[in-house]
N, C-alpha and C positions, 0 to 999 in steps of 0.2 A: 840711193835708188829712189825714184819717185813713181807715183801712180799716174797712169795716163790721164790727160786732160779730159774733162767732161764738156760736152757741147754747151751746157748751161752754166757750168762752173759750180754745180751743186752735187752733193752726194748724200746718201743715207748710210749710216754706219750702224750695224746691228749691235745692241748692247746686251742681248740675252740669247741663249741658245735657240729659243723659239723664233726670235726675229731673224737670226742667222739661217734657220731652216726655211723660213718663208722666202728669203731673198736668195737662198742657195749660195751664200757667200758671206764674208764678213762685212762687205760694203758693196754698194752699187752706185753707179752714177745716175743722175736724173737726166736722161738724154734729151728731154723736151719738156715744155710747159704748155698747157696745164698737164700735170702728171697725176692721174687718178689712182687712188688706193682704196681697196676694200677686201672683204673676206672672200676666200675661195669657197664658194658654195656649190659650184658645179661638179666638183670632184666627189663630194660626199652626200649621202642621203641618210637621214635618221630613220632607223627601224627599231623595233622593240629590242633587238639584240645589240644595238649600237649603230655605229657608222658603217655604211656599205658603200664601197667605191662605185662611182658612176660618172661618166663624162658625157655631157650633152654637147655634141659638136655643132649642132644647129644654132645654138644661142650665140649672138654676137658678143664680143667682149665688152664689158662695161667698166673695166679697170685696166690700168697699165701695169699695176703690181697687185697680185693677189696674195693676201696674208693667210696662212694656214692656222686655224684655231681648232684644237682638239679637245678643249675643256668642255664640261657640261654647261657651264655658264658662259655665254657668248659675250665678249666685250667689243668685238669688231663687227660693224655692219657690212652688208654686201656692197654698199656704196658709201664709204666712210668719209673720206676727205680728199682734197686735191691740193697740190702745191703749184702755185702760179707765181708769175713775176710781172711787175709793172715798173714804172719809173721810180717808185719808192723802194723797190727791192723785192725780195721773195716774201710770200705769205702763204699761210695754210688756211683753206676755206672748208668749212664743214659742209657735207653733202646730205644733211638730214639724218645723221647717225643717231642711233638710240642712246649711246653712252657718251658721246662727245669725244674730244681729244684733249689731253693735257699737254701744253707747251710751256715748259719752265713754270709750272704752277698755275698758268692761266688756262681757262677752259674755252675751247672752241666748240660751239654747238651745245646741245642739251642744256639750254638755259644760259649759256655763256655767250660771248661774242661770236658772231658767225665767221669772222675773219681775224686772224692773228698774224702779225708780222713775224718773220723768221730771221734769226741772226746766227752767225757762225757759232757752233757748239751748243745750240739749243737742244734740249732733250725732249723728244716727242713720245708720249705714252698713248698708244692707240686704244681708246676705250677708257674704262674706269681705272681707278688706282690699282686694282688687282690684275690688270692685263699684263701679260708677259711679252707683248709686242712693243718693245721699247727700242727707239732709235735715237741717234744723234745726227742732227742736220749739220753738214760741213760744207764750207765754201773753199774753193781753190784760192791759192795765193795769187796776187796780181801777175806773177810771172807765167801763169797758165798751168802750173803743176801743183799738186797737193803734196805737202811735205811727207816724207816717209812716216808711216804710221807706227807709233809705239804701242804699248799695251792699251787695250780698250778698257776704260773704267766706267 
């Protein structure tokens, strides 16, 4: 069995329960580029008693993927990073995030390089090293399908 082809040939695979909750699946395809990622802030509002649900329907979306972060310490910015592609391949570009993004130990943003090339199987930690939003960047095989997924590690 194979997973359907992605229009861009790229996927994000959730490596933590928090990442899986954010994408509401074990993996998603990246349907177009640039693909913008940031924290879901429209759904929650901080109050003295904690988070209160709220949805502002008048705001235009500023991300293609909204990550859910429930911790007191926020690692993910509202406009965190984007994935794009050019003739050199895929890359991750920081969008002015407060904590940056770790890609295989390299830092994008927050004092690091503003742009980092992405390769198949690269691990992406959104925010600081304590972030639970962890993904693996995956590319399709040249035949247009992604091999059947084994256990996520």
